VOBA-1610 file (N, C-alpha, C; in pm, whole numbers, padded with zeros to 5 digits, always signed):
BEGIN
Met-05156-02484+04024Met-05239-02574+03945Met-05341-02492+03868Pro-05369-02522+03740Pro-05464-02443+03662Pro-05606-02459+03712Arg-05685-02352+03694Arg-05822-02350+03742Arg-05919-02379+03628Gly-06053-02392+03658Gly-06156-02411+03559Gly-06160-02553+03508Arg-06196-02566+03380Arg-06213-02697+03320Arg-06081-02770+03301His-05974-02702+03320His-05844-02767+03304His-05800-02839+03430Arg-05885-02837+03538Arg-05847-02905+03660Arg-05851-03057+03644Asn-05949-03108+03563Asn-05957-03252+03541Asn-05846-03298+03448Pro-05778-03402+03487Pro-05672-03449+03397Pro-05731-03513+03273Glu-05654-03524+03170Glu-05701-03575+03041Glu-05742-03722+03047Pro-05667-03814+03108Pro-05713-03955+03110Pro-05846-03974+03181Leu-05868-03904+03297Leu-05994-03915+03370Leu-06110-03859+03290His-06089-03751+03217His-06193-03692+03133His-06233-03785+03020Arg-06141-03859+02966Arg-06173-03952+02857Arg-06240-04080+02910Leu-06209-04119+03032Leu-06269-04241+03087Leu-06406-04218+03150Leu-06454-04092+03159Leu-06582-04064+03224Leu-06700-04121+03146Thr-06708-04100+03017Thr-06821-04148+02937Thr-06827-04301+02929Pro-06721-04372+02899Pro-06730-04519+02898Pro-06767-04578+03035Thr-06717-04516+03141Thr-06750-04566+03275Thr-06899-04547+03305Thr-06955-04433+03263Thr-07099-04407+03285Thr-07186-04508+03209Val-07151-04533+03083Val-07228-04628+03001Val-07222-04768+03063Ala-07104-04809+03106Ala-07090-04942+03166Ala-07167-04952+03298Gly-07163-04845+03379Gly-07236-04846+03507Gly-07386-04855+03488Val-07439-04779+03389Val-07584-04783+03362Val-07625-04922+03315Ser-07545-04983+03230Ser-07579-05117+03179Ser-07577-05221+03291Val-07476-05216+03377Val-07468-05312+03488Val-07583-05291+03586Ala-07615-05164+03614Ala-07726-05135+03707Ala-07860-05184+03650Gly-07884-05165+03520Gly-08008-05212+03458Gly-08017-05364+03461Ala-07904-05434+03437Ala-07906-05581+03439Ala-07931-05634+03579Ala-07872-05567+03679Ala-07893-05611+03817Ala-08036-05583+03864Ala-08092-05470+03820Ala-08229-05435+03861Ala-08334-05524+03795Ala-08297-05589+03685Ala-08393-05677+03617Ala-08427-05800+03699Trp-08344-05834+03794Trp-08370-05951+03878Trp-08466-05917+03993Leu-08487-05798+04023Leu-08567-05763+04139Leu-08718-05766+04110Pro-08773-05692+04012Pro-08920-05691+03995Pro-08968-05822+03930Ala-09087-05860+03969Ala-09146-05980+03910Ala-09247-05945+03800Glu-09289-05822+03797Glu-09386-05778+03697Glu-09315-05753+03564Pro-09379-05769+03452Pro-09313-05752+03322Pro-09289-05606+03280Leu-09373-05513+03327Leu-09356-05374+03281Leu-09226-05313+03334Pro-09200-05316+03461Pro-09070-05260+03505Pro-08951-05332+03443Leu-08973-05465+03425Leu-08861-05538+03363Leu-08835-05490+03221Arg-08939-05461+03146Arg-08923-05411+03009Arg-08856-05272+03007Ile-08895-05191+03105Ile-08835-05056+03112Ile-08685-05065+03139Leu-08648-05153+03231Leu-08505-05169+03262Leu-08428-05223+03141Val-08488-05314+03069Val-08422-05368+02949Val-08405-05258+02844Ala-08508-05176+02827Ala-08498-05066+02729Ala-08391-04964+02770Leu-08386-04937+02901Leu-08284-04842+02950Leu-08142-04899+02928Thr-08128-05027+02953Thr-07996-05088+02932Thr-07957-05087+02784Ala-08054-05113+02696Ala-08026-05110+02553Ala-07990-04969+02506Ala-08060-04867+02559Ala-08028-04728+02522Ala-07887-04691+02568Ala-07853-04737+02689Ala-07716-04709+02737Ala-07613-04776+02647Gly-07640-04899+02602Gly-07545-04966+02512Gly-07532-04895+02378Val-07647-04851+02323Val-07642-04778+02195Val-07566-04647+02209Ala-07592-04577+02318Ala-07520-04449+02341Ala-07370-04474+02355Gly-07335-04580+02426Gly-07191-04610+02439Gly-07128-04646+02306Ala-07203-04722+02222Ala-07149-04758+02090Ala-07131-04634+02002Phe-07231-04542+02010Phe-07219-04419+01930Phe-07099-04335+01974Val-07084-04324+02105Val-06970-04245+02156Val-06838-04309+02114Met-06832-04440+02125Met-06708-04507+02087Met-06678-04491+01937Arg-06785-04496+01858Arg-06765-04478+01713Arg-06718-04337+01682Ser-06776-04239+01747Ser-06731-04100+01724Ser-06585-04081+01768Trp-06554-04143+01878Trp-06415-04133+01923Trp-06321-04202+01823Asp-06366-04313+01770Asp-06283-04385+01672Asp-06261-04300+01547Arg-06366-04234+01500Arg-06351-04145+01383Arg-06256-04028+01412Ala-06276-03968+01529Ala-06187-03855+01565Ala-06042-03901+01576Ala-06025-04020+01634Ala-05887-04072+01644Ala-05829-04103+01506Gly-05915-04155+01416Gly-05867-04181+01280Gly-05826-04053+01208Arg-05914-03951+01221Arg-05879-03823+01158Arg-05749-03767+01218Arg-05737-03779+01349Arg-05613-03727+01412Arg-05490-03803+01365Val-05508-03935+01353Val-05394-04015+01304Val-05360-03978+01161Ala-05463-03957+01078Ala-05437-03918+00939Ala-05367-03782+00931Glu-05416-03689+01014Glu-05350-03557+01015Glu-05205-03568+01061Leu-05183-03649+01164Leu-05045-03666+01211Leu-04957-03732+01104Ala-05016-03826+01032Ala-04939-03891+00924Ala-04905-03791+00815Arg-05004-03709+00777Arg-04978-03607+00675Arg-04872-03507+00723Glu-04886-03466+00847Glu-04785-03372+00900Glu-04646-03435+00905Arg-04643-03565+00939Arg-04513-03632+00941Arg-04452-03639+00801Val-04536-03673+00702Val-04484-03677+00564Val-04439-03539+00519Lys-04522-03439+00556Lys-04485-03302+00519Lys-04352-03261+00586Asp-04338-03298+00712Asp-04212-03266+00781Asp-04094-03339+00717Glu-04118-03463+00675Glu-04011-03537+00607Glu-03972-03468+00477Trp-04072-03424+00401Trp-04041-03352+00277Trp-03964-03224+00306Lys-04013-03151+00406Lys-03942-03027+00440Lys-03799-03055+00485Thr-03783-03162+00562Thr-03649-03196+00609Thr-03558-03233+00492Glu-03612-03313+00399Glu-03532-03351+00282Glu-03496-03229+00197Glu-03595-03140+00177Glu-03567-03018+00101Glu-03462-02932+00171Arg-03475-02922+00302Arg-03377-02843+00377Arg-03237-02905+00369Ile-03233-03038+00377Ile-03103-03107+00365Ile-03044-03084+00226Ala-03129-03091+00122Ala-03079-03067-00014Ala-03029-02923-00030Glu-03104-02828+00026Glu-03059-02688+00020Glu-02926-02668+00093Leu-02914-02730+00210Leu-02789-02717+00284Leu-02672-02781+00209Glu-02698-02895+00144Glu-02592-02958+00066Glu-02550-02871-00052Ser-02649-02812-00120Ser-02616-02722-00232Ser-02540-02598-00182Asp-02583-02544-00068Asp-02509-02430-00011Asp-02367-02469+00028Leu-02352-02592+00079Leu-02218-02639+00114Leu-02130-02651-00009Glu-02186-02704-00118Glu-02108-02714-00242Glu-02070-02575-00295Glu-02166-02483-00292Glu-02134-02346-00336Glu-02028-02282-00247Ala-02038-02307-00116Ala-01937-02252-00025Ala-01799-02311-00053Arg-01793-02441-00084Arg-01665-02503-00117Arg-01607-02446-00246Val-01694-02430-00347Val-01646-02372-00473Val-01597-02229-00452Met-01674-02151-00376Met-01634-02013-00348Met-01504-02008-00267Arg-01490-02101-00173Arg-01367-02105-00094Arg-01246-02137-00182Ala-01263-02235-00273Ala-01152-02266-00364Ala-01117-02147-00452Arg-01222-02077-00500Arg-01199-01959-00583Arg-01128-01848-00504Leu-01172-01827-00381Leu-01108-01724-00299Leu-00965-01762-00261Asp-00941-01893-00240Asp-00803-01936-00211Asp-00712-01910-00330Thr-00763-01939-00450Thr-00683-01911-00570Thr-00655-01762-00585Lys-00761-01682-00563Lys-00742-01536-00573Lys-00647-01485-00465Leu-00656-01542-00345Leu-00567-01501-00236Leu-00422-01535-00268Arg-00399-01652-00325Arg-00262-01688-00364Arg-00208-01594-00471Ala-00295-01562-00569Ala-00252-01468-00673Ala-00220-01332-00613Lys-00304-01286-00519Lys-00277-01157-00455Lys-00148-01161-00373Arg-00122-01274-00308Arg+00002-01285-00232Arg+00123-01282-00323Val+00114-01352-00437Val+00225-01348-00533Val+00243-01206-00586Glu+00131-01139-00617Glu+00141-01001-00665Glu+00198-00909-00558Leu+00158-00931-00432Leu+00212-00850-00323Leu+00362-00873-00306Ala+00405-00999-00319Ala+00549-01026-00310Ala+00625-00958-00424Ala+00567-00963-00547Ala+00632-00895-00659Ala+00637-00744-00638Leu+00527-00687-00587Leu+00526-00542-00560Leu+00626-00504-00452Arg+00641-00590-00351Arg+00742-00561-00249Arg+00882-00566-00307Gly+00906-00664-00395Gly+01037-00669-00461Gly+01062-00547-00547Glu+00960-00505-00624Glu+00975-00385-00705Glu+00996-00261-00618His+00925-00257-00505His+00942-00143-00414His+01084-00138-00359Ala+01136-00255-00320Ala+01273-00258-00270Ala+01372-00218-00379Ala+01348-00268-00504Ala+01437-00230-00614Ala+01431-00080-00642Leu+01309-00024-00637Leu+01296+00120-00659Leu+01364+00201-00549Leu+01355+00152-00426Leu+01426+00222-00318Leu+01577+00216-00338Arg+01626+00100-00382Arg+01770+00091-00407Arg+01811+00182-00523Arg+01730+00184-00629Arg+01762+00272-00742Arg+01754+00419-00701Tyr+01656+00449-00616Tyr+01644+00588-00569Tyr+01766+00627-00485Ala+01810+00536-00398Ala+01928+00566-00317Ala+02052+00581-00405Thr+02064+00494-00506Thr+02178+00505-00598Thr+02172+00636-00676Ala+02052+00671-00722Ala+02037+00797-00796Ala+02068+00918-00708Glu+02023+00913-00583Glu+02054+01023-00492Glu+02204+01033-00465Thr+02270+00916-00454Thr+02415+00918-00434Thr+02486+00977-00555Glu+02445+00933-00675Glu+02505+00989-00797Glu+02476+01138-00809Arg+02354+01176-00772Arg+02319+01319-00779Arg+02404+01400-00681Ala+02422+01346-00559Ala+02506+01417-00463Ala+02650+01426-00511Ser+02699+01317-00572Ser+02836+01321-00626Ser+02848+01423-00739Ala+02747+01423-00828Ala+02751+01520-00938Ala+02742+01664-00887Leu+02655+01688-00788Leu+02646+01823-00732Leu+02776+01864-00663Glu+02843+01769-00597Glu+02970+01802-00532Glu+03077+01834-00636Arg+03082+01753-00743Arg+03180+01783-00849Arg+03150+01917-00915Arg+03021+01942-00938Arg+02985+02070-00999Arg+03022+02187-00908Arg+03002+02168-00777Arg+03039+02274-00684Arg+03189+02299-00685Leu+03266+02191-00688Leu+03411+02206-00691Leu+03456+02275-00820Leu+03395+02235-00933Leu+03431+02299-01060Leu+03391+02447-01059Ala+03274+02477-01001Ala+03232+02618-00996Ala+03327+02700-00907Ile+03369+02642-00794Ile+03463+02714-00707Ile+03596+02733-00776Glu+03642+02630-00847Glu+03769+02640-00918Glu+03762+02743-01030Ala+03648+02744-01102Ala+03635+02840-01211Ala+03621+02983-01160Ser+03552+03001-01047Ser+03535+03136-00995Ser+03660+03187-00923Ala+03749+03097-00882Ala+03870+03140-00813Ala+03976+03192-00909Ala+03974+03145-01035Ala+04076+03189-01132Ala+04064+03338-01164Pro+03948+03392-01200Pro+03940+03537-01225Pro+03967+03620-01100Ser+03933+03568-00983Ser+03958+03645-00862Ser+04108+03657-00835Gly+04188+03560-00881Gly+04334+03571-00866Gly+04392+03681-00951Asp+04333+03708-01069Asp+04382+03816-01155Asp+04351+03952-01096Gly+04237+03970-01037Gly+04197+04103-00989Gly+04219+04120-00841Ser+04301+04038-00777Ser+04322+04052-00632Ser+04408+04173-00600Gly+04500+04217-00694Gly+04585+04332-00667Gly+04509+04462-00672Ser+04403+04470-00753Ser+04330+04595-00765Ser+04247+04625-00641Gly+04201+04522-00572Gly+04122+04542-00450Gly+03982+04593-00476Ser+03933+04576-00599Ser+03799+04627-00633Ser+03698+04513-00626Gly+03676+04454-00515Gly+03578+04346-00508Gly+03605+04260-00387Pro+03509+04186-00347Pro+03529+04099-00231Pro+03624+03986-00264Arg+03695+03944-00166Arg+03792+03837-00183Arg+03719+03703-00183Glu+03745+03622-00284Glu+03680+03492-00296Glu+03773+03384-00243Leu+03714+03278-00196Leu+03792+03167-00143Leu+03858+03090-00255Ala+03970+03028-00222Ala+04041+02947-00322Ala+03961+02821-00351Pro+03969+02771-00475Pro+03893+02651-00509Pro+03946+02530-00434Val+03857+02444-00396Val+03895+02321-00327Val+03916+02214-00433Thr+04040+02188-00470Thr+04077+02088-00570Thr+04175+01991-00510Glu+04226+01902-00598Glu+04326+01807-00551Glu+04459+01876-00525Glu+04484+01992-00590Glu+04612+02061-00574Glu+04610+02158-00456Arg+04490+02214-00424Arg+04483+02315-00317Arg+04363+02286-00229Thr+04374+02327-00103Thr+04264+02313-00009Thr+04179+02439-00010Ser+04077+02441+00078Ser+03992+02559+00085Ser+04067+02681+00139Ala+04172+02660+00218Ala+04253+02771+00270Ala+04356+02821+00169Gly+04371+02753+00055Gly+04469+02793-00046Gly+04602+02724-00033Ala+04620+02639+00064Ala+04748+02570+00081Ala+04758+02455-00017Pro+04873+02438-00082Pro+04889+02327-00177Pro+04892+02194-00104Thr+04841+02093-00172Thr+04838+01958-00115Thr+04952+01875-00173Ala+04956+01748-00133Ala+05062+01659-00181Ala+05052+01637-00331Val+04930+01628-00382Val+04914+01610-00527Val+04964+01732-00602Gly+04935+01850-00550Gly+04985+01972-00615Gly+05136+01979-00615Tyr+05198+01943-00503Tyr+05345+01941-00498Tyr+05402+01841-00598Ala+05339+01724-00608Ala+05391+01624-00701Ala+05381+01673-00845Arg+05267+01731-00882Arg+05253+01781-01019Arg+05347+01899-01044Ala+05364+01983-00943Ala+05458+02095-00960Ala+05601+02045-00977Asn+05636+01940-00904Asn+05771+01883-00919Asn+05791+01827-01058Val+05689+01758-01111Val+05701+01705-01248Val+05713+01818-01349Ala+05632+01924-01332Ala+05639+02036-01426Ala+05774+02106-01419Met+05829+02123-01300Met+05961+02187-01286Met+06070+02102-01349Ser+06061+01970-01332Ser+06159+01882-01396Ser+06152+01895-01547Ala+06028+01903-01599Ala+06014+01919-01744Ala+06072+02053-01790Leu+06052+02160-01713Leu+06109+02291-01749Leu+06261+02289-01744Val+06317+02220-01645Val+06464+02213-01636Val+06521+02137-01755Arg+06458+02026-01792Arg+06506+01951-01908Arg+06496+02034-02035Lys+06386+02107-02048Lys+06371+02190-02167Lys+06477+02300-02171Ala+06509+02357-02055Ala+06613+02461-02051Ala+06750+02404-02086Glu+06780+02283-02037Glu+06908+02220-02071Glu+06919+02194-02220Val+06811+02147-02281Val+06815+02124-02426Val+06834+02254-02501Thr+06770+02359-02454Thr+06784+02489-02522Thr+06927+02543-02511His+06990+02531-02394His+07128+02579-02377His+07229+02493-02451Ser+07198+02366-02473Ser+07294+02279-02542Ser+07298+02303-02692Arg+07201+02369-02750Arg+07200+02397-02893Arg+07303+02506-02926Pro+07361+02507-03047Pro+07457+02613-03086Pro+07389+02748-03095Ala+07465+02849-03063Ala+07410+02985-03065Ala+07375+03024-03207Ala+07268+03084-03225Ala+07223+03126-03358Ala+07288+03257-03396Ala+07268+03300-03521Ala+07326+03425-03571Ala+07267+03542-03495Ala+07346+03648-03492Ala+07302+03767-03419Ala+07181+03825-03486Val+07094+03864-03409Val+06969+03921-03461Val+06955+04059-03403Pro+06887+04149-03470Pro+06868+04283-03414Pro+06794+04276-03282Ala+06826+04373-03198Ala+06765+04378-03064Ala+06615+04402-03075Arg+06549+04336-02991Arg+06401+04348-02989Arg+06356+04407-02857Arg+06241+04460-02863Arg+06184+04513-02739Arg+06146+04398-02645Pro+06168+04419-02517Pro+06131+04312-02423Pro+05979+04291-02423Ala+05948+04166-02429Ala+05804+04133-02432Ala+05741+04156-02296Ala+05619+04187-02303Ala+05546+04208-02177Ala+05532+04076-02101Thr+05522+04092-01971Thr+05509+03972-01887Thr+05378+03903-01918Met+05393+03775-01943Met+05275+03696-01980Met+05197+03656-01856Ala+05075+03691-01856Ala+04992+03656-01740Ala+04960+03507-01741Pro+04949+03448-01625Pro+04914+03305-01622Pro+04780+03280-01689Tyr+04778+03165-01752Tyr+04655+03127-01822Tyr+04545+03096-01721Ser+04434+03154-01746Ser+04320+03127-01658Ser+04205+03075-01742Pro+04144+02968-01699Pro+04031+02915-01776Pro+03912+03010-01772Pro+03827+03003-01873Pro+03708+03090-01873Pro+03618+03058-01756Arg+03556+03164-01707Arg+03467+03150-01592Arg+03340+03076-01633Arg+03310+02975-01557Arg+03189+02897-01584Arg+03083+02931-01481Thr+02965+02943-01528Thr+02853+02969-01437Thr+02788+02836-01404Ala+02775+02811-01276Ala+02716+02684-01232Ala+02566+02686-01260Ser+02529+02598-01351Ser+02387+02590-01386Ser+02319+02492-01291Arg+02223+02541-01222Arg+02150+02458-01125Arg+02010+02433-01180Val+01988+02310-01219Val+01860+02274-01277Val+01768+02228-01165Glu+01655+02289-01158Glu+01556+02250-01057Glu+01440+02182-01129Gly+01421+02060-01093Gly+01314+01984-01155Gly+01236+01905-01053Gly+01136+01836-01100Gly+01057+01754-01010Gly+01127+01623-00980Phe+01059+01545-00901Phe+01115+01416-00860Phe+01106+01317-00976Asp+01221+01256-01008Asp+01226+01155-01113Asp+01209+01019-01048Phe+01098+00950-01081Phe+01067+00826-01008Phe+01168+00717-01038Phe+01205+00701-01167Phe+01296+00592-01202Phe+01442+00636-01203Gly+01473+00764-01178Gly+01611+00806-01163Gly+01690+00812-01292Thr+01624+00817-01411Thr+01697+00820-01537Thr+01750+00959-01568Lys+01674+01063-01528Lys+01716+01200-01559Lys+01841+01238-01481Asn+01841+01212-01351Asn+01959+01245-01270Asn+02080+01162-01312Ala+02056+01036-01350Ala+02169+00953-01392Ala+02233+01007-01520Glu+02149+01053-01617Glu+02205+01110-01740Glu+02281+01239-01711Gln+02227+01324-01625Gln+02298+01448-01590Gln+02429+01418-01519Ala+02426+01317-01430Ala+02550+01282-01359Ala+02655+01231-01456Arg+02612+01147-01554Arg+02709+01097-01653Arg+02765+01212-01737Ala+02679+01306-01776Ala+02727+01419-01856Ala+02828+01503-01779Val+02801+01527-01650Val+02896+01606-01569Val+03027+01532-01553Ile+03020+01400-01530Ile+03143+01322-01512Ile+03226+01320-01639Glu+03159+01302-01756Glu+03233+01304-01882Glu+03295+01442-01908Ala+03221+01549-01872Ala+03278+01683-01892Ala+03401+01705-01804Val+03398+01653-01683Val+03515+01668-01593Val+03631+01584-01641Gln+03601+01462-01691Gln+03709+01375-01736Gln+03775+01428-01863Asn+03699+01493-01949Asn+03758+01546-02072Asn+03838+01673-02051Glu+03827+01733-01932Glu+03900+01856-01907Glu+04046+01827-01873Asp+04139+01903-01930Asp+04282+01886-01908Asp+04323+01973-01790Leu+04371+01909-01683Leu+04414+01982-01564Leu+04553+02042-01579Ala+04626+01999-01682Ala+04761+02053-01699Ala+04757+02201-01735Asp+04649+02242-01805Asp+04639+02384-01840Asp+04624+02471-01715Val+04555+02419-01615Val+04533+02497-01493Val+04655+02493-01403Val+04715+02377-01391Val+04827+02361-01298Val+04956+02417-01356Gly+04971+02409-01492Gly+05099+02451-01553Gly+05131+02596-01527Ala+05032+02685-01542Ala+05057+02829-01520Ala+05093+02857-01375Glu+05023+02793-01282Glu+05055+02815-01141Glu+05195+02765-01107Val+05230+02649-01159Val+05365+02594-01132Val+05472+02684-01191Leu+05448+02736-01313Leu+05545+02824-01377Leu+05563+02953-01296Ala+05452+03009-01245Ala+05463+03131-01164Ala+05539+03105-01035Val+05511+02992-00969Val+05584+02958-00846Val+05732+02938-00873His+05763+02874-00987His+05905+02849-01021His+05979+02979-01048Lys+05912+03073-01118Lys+05975+03202-01145Lys+05999+03279-01015Ala+05898+03274-00922Ala+05915+03346-00795Ala+06030+03288-00714Glu+06043+03157-00711Glu+06152+03094-00636Glu+06288+03122-00700Ser+06291+03125-00835Ser+06417+03156-00905Ser+06460+03299-00876Ala+06362+03392-00869Ala+06397+03531-00840Ala+06446+03548-00697Gln+06398+03467-00604Gln+06441+03480-00464Gln+06579+03420-00438Gly+06623+03328-00513Gly+06756+03271-00487Gly+06771+03130-00533Gly+06702+03089-00631Gly+06719+02955-00685Gly+06601+02866-00649Pro+06590+02760-00724Pro+06478+02669-00698Pro+06498+02595-00568Ala+06392+02577-00498Ala+06395+02502-00373Ala+06295+02388-00382Glu+06332+02281-00317Glu+06244+02165-00320Glu+06116+02195-00241Pro+06005+02169-00297Pro+05881+02194-00223Pro+05869+02102-00104Glu+05822+02163+00003Glu+05806+02086+00126Glu+05676+02006+00120Phe+05689+01880+00152Phe+05571+01791+00149Phe+05490+01808+00277Lys+05361+01828+00262Lys+05272+01843+00377Lys+05163+01738+00366Arg+05140+01673+00476Arg+05034+01573+00479Arg+04896+01641+00487Ala+04802+01578+00424Ala+04666+01634+00424Ala+04601+01611+00560Thr+04534+01715+00608Thr+04464+01707+00736Thr+04330+01637+00717Pro+04269+01589+00827Pro+04135+01527+00814Pro+04030+01621+00758Glu+04042+01753+00788Glu+03945+01848+00732Glu+03958+01856+00581Gln+04087+01850+00532Gln+04108+01857+00388Gln+04059+01729+00320Arg+04078+01617+00384Arg+04031+01492+00324Arg+03879+01484+00323Ala+03816+01546+00423Ala+03670+01538+00431Ala+03600+01625+00328Val+03676+01722+00267Val+03615+01811+00169Val+03585+01732+00043Gly+03463+01741-00005Gly+03426+01673-00128Gly+03389+01528-00109Gln+03387+01480+00014Gln+03354+01341+00037Gln+03204+01321+00029Val+03161+01217-00041Val+03020+01186-00061Val+02990+01055+00011Ile+02886+01057+00088Ile+02847+00938+00164Ile+02749+00858+00080Asp+02777+00727+00067Asp+02690+00639-00008Asp+02572+00597+00079Leu+02454+00627+00033Leu+02333+00596+00110Leu+02270+00463+00070Thr+02335+00388-00019Thr+02275+00264-00065Thr+02262+00162+00047Ala+02362+00155+00134Ala+02359+00055+00242Ala+02266+00092+00355His+02217+00218+00354His+02133+00264+00465His+01988+00288+00422Asp+01950+00238+00307Asp+01812+00261+00265Asp+01720+00172+00347Glu+01599+00225+00368Glu+01503+00155+00454Glu+01417+00061+00370Thr+01481-00041+00314Thr+01408-00141+00238Thr+01350-00245+00332Glu+01232-00291+00297Glu+01165-00389+00384Glu+01215-00528+00350Pro+01265-00604+00449Pro+01312-00740+00420Pro+01194-00830+00386Ile+01215-00919+00292Ile+01111-01010+00245Ile+01147-01151+00288Asp+01053-01216+00355Asp+01074-01353+00398Asp+01030-01445+00285Val+01127-01497+00209Val+01095-01579+00093Val+01037-01713+00135Val+01081-01766+00249Val+01032-01897+00294Val+00883-01890+00326Arg+00842-01783+00396Arg+00700-01768+00428Arg+00616-01747+00303Leu+00669-01675+00206Leu+00594-01654+00081Leu+00577-01786+00005Arg+00683-01866-00003Arg+00670-01996-00070Arg+00573-02087+00003Thr+00576-02083+00136Thr+00483-02166+00213Thr+00339-02121+00189Ala+00317-01990+00184Ala+00182-01939+00160Ala+00134-01973+00019Ile+00225-01971-00079Ile+00185-02001-00217Ile+00154-02148-00234Ser+00237-02233-00171Ser+00214-02376-00183Ser+00097-02424-00097
//
């Protein structure tokens, strides 16, 4: 319990003065009946009147203080009402601004989601184009390697008897494998070339003999035709983002290979084989050999398009997010 002047409760403290005034007035009125002389009676009447005046003054002061307190409370209440209304108006304006900002951010978020979906689609398309370009580049490099091996093997066949140089591997083509053994395609082309030579010989023998001509010196043995040696040009460049450079180079290499006539290369070899077989005892049918898995695997290019790491896009979720 608090000590000092705070021990008296508030209602008892307020009732002390009115109770004192009332007690003094009642005591003076009761005492007026006792004395018979006029002087004490007058004193008691004066004391009672003073107590009444003091009580009236105290009550009036209390009434003024209560009025001032009520006025202050009324002003504070009005002020609080104004503050509350202003605060409510500020909160409503903040709410409207928050709603407008939310709508603006929702619109911007939808636009960003649409842009993100478009960028993901472009990224997937670029990955597919990159995989296609890498596949074409690998195919072009493989064809270029085969052409370089074929071109470098032809001069090595001419100088193999001299023994002045390292022995080079045979070109890996459709007619021959890396070990130099002819394939089924080479046998088929050789058979066609031999049939054409036989028909040409029959036509030549069927013509009438021409007039005698003076003897000529025997011509020197004609060496098989060998194509000019090509140097494999290896272009080293930076990464092409859209794959246009590698695609153009691949097309140029493919067109160069397609425009090349393989009969010039195969014809001389077939003619040499036919002459060797004729010298040994007549033409013999070439034996057909099936290609081994190692021979089929040479020059094979793996398509990486189906194995690219493209990110799958959920179109349903994107449409739901946009709507």
